N, C-alpha and C positions, 0 to 999 in steps of 0.2 A: 822134888828136882833129889833132894839127898838122898830121899831114901831109895835113889840106883843106886847110893856107893855104903861099900860095903863099908861097918863101923874104920877101920881101920884110915880108911880114908876120906874119910867125912870131915877134917881136919883141912887139904889141901882142899877135895872140893869147895866148902865154902870159903874157900881166898881166891881160889879159881873164880867162885863163879860175882867174887865184889870188883876183882878185877875185870872181867868182863862186862859185867855192866857199868864201868867205871868208862872203860873202853869205846862204850856203844854210848854212852850221855854224850860223853865227848864227839865221838863221832856225827850222833844225832843233832846237835848244836853250831856242830861248822858247816854238816848241812843245809840245816836252819837260817843260816849267816849267808850258806852260798846263797842261798835262794834270794833272800833279803838284796845281795850284791846286783846279781845279776836283775833283779825287778827293779834296784835302781837305774841302773847302769847304759841297758832299754829304753825305761822309761827317759831317761832325761834322753838319751839317744834319739827316740823316736821321736820324741817333744820341740825338741833345736833341731836336729840335721833332716829330718822327716817332718817337718813343720808341722804335725799333728798335734789334737789339740790334748790338752796335757791329762785329759781324764781318759782320752781315747789310751795314749801312751802306755798310763800308767796298768790300765784297763790288761795292755799286749803283754806291759812287761813283767805283770803279773802272770801271765796267761807262760809265758818262755820261764821267768823261774820257774816255775812248778812243774813246766815237764822238763826241765834241765838234769830235775834229777836219776830220769834213763839214760842210763852214761849212755853217746854215741849217736842214738837215733832222735832222744828228744829233743835238745837245741835244735836238729832240723826238722824234726814236726813243729816246734814252736816258732820259730822262721815263718814256715810255712803254713802254717793256723794264721795268724798275724797278719803275712800279705794278704792271702786268701780274705779273712775277714774285712780291712781296709780295703780292697777292692770291689766287696761285698755291698759295701756300707753307699749309702748317696752323696758323694765325693760330690763341689762339684767341677758343671762336666767343663773350666778354664782347666785345674789339675793336668797336666803332664805326665799319665801313669807310669810310663817304662821310668821316668825319675824321679818321681816316689820309691816304684820298685826295687830302681837303683843305691837311692839312699838309704833306705830299707832294710836292705843284705847289707849292706856296708855297716848298719847298726849292729847288728845280726853277726857280721864278722866279725867284726873288731870286737864286742864284748863273750864269744866265744874265743876269741883267743884271750883274751885278758883270764878268762875263764879257764882255760885249758893251759894256761903257761904262768898260773898266777895262785888262782882262788884252788886249783884244785890237788897241783901237789903239795901245796902247804898245811889243807883242810884233811886231809890224806893220812900223810906223812908225820901228822902231829896229832892228827886226833888220835887214829888208830893204830897207826905208831908201824907203816908198815912203808919199804919201799916203793913208791909211782909203778914202779913196770911191775911190781908181788899183785897191785892190785888193777892193772892191766892185764895181768894173764887172770888171775882168775876170774873175773868178767867176765873176757872173755870162753874162759870153758863156762861160768857158771849159762852164759848165752846158748852155748851150743847145745848146754846138757836144757835149759829152761825157759829158756827163751827171755822175753819182756820180763816177766817174774823172777828168773832167774840171777838178771843183771840189778833188778833193786835189792834181792835179798843177799848177794854177793857177796859183799863184804862183809855187812856184820855177822853176818853166817862164818866167814872167813876169821874172822875178831876171836868170834867167840871160840871158834878152832882153836884156833892159835894158843889161846890162852892155856887152855884145856892141855893141849901138848907142852905145853911148858913146861903148867906144873905137871901133869901125869908121867910124861916122852922124854923128859931132858937129859937124859943117858944118850941118846940118836943122835950126831953131830948133825943131824940135817934138821931139826926139832933147832938145836942149838943154833943153828946162823939163822932158819927164819924167825926169833923169836926172843934174840939180843938186849933188842928195845922194852922186848916188853915187862914192866915192873908186875910184882905177882905181890900181892901185897902181905 
């Protein structure tokens, strides 16, 4: 990568790469923590509130935790898969299916609220040092340009672009405003 930069900018490129690497590591650690937290909350909720077997609740919790990586549609997809898989399994005839569905939807809904208002703002603002509104706009733009794949790579790509912009284009006011929280090492 350094070969792409002229010799006079090599030191700046190295600093930018170190900073980008640092922020991306923080981001992926944050996403991993988010997956674990979603898995735990959903698993416990599905076990205690929806009264599913713990190992089954853990499997559904993990599926929803992983799918939660996909912004906006992942949680819905995970909840739908969880409800469908639960209804498709051999449940005893005495189970009230509507009551079970409602309890599962409540668990998924509460988990999503906790994720939206607690986990995501903390993870994104602290790991990549960007305002949650920035993240929202970047993900929406990436979704319109490249669909689900764009949504998945939006934040890491935006983070790298911000770091390089801070290093090489800091004389522009808009770049200074968007990158003021980034510490170039």
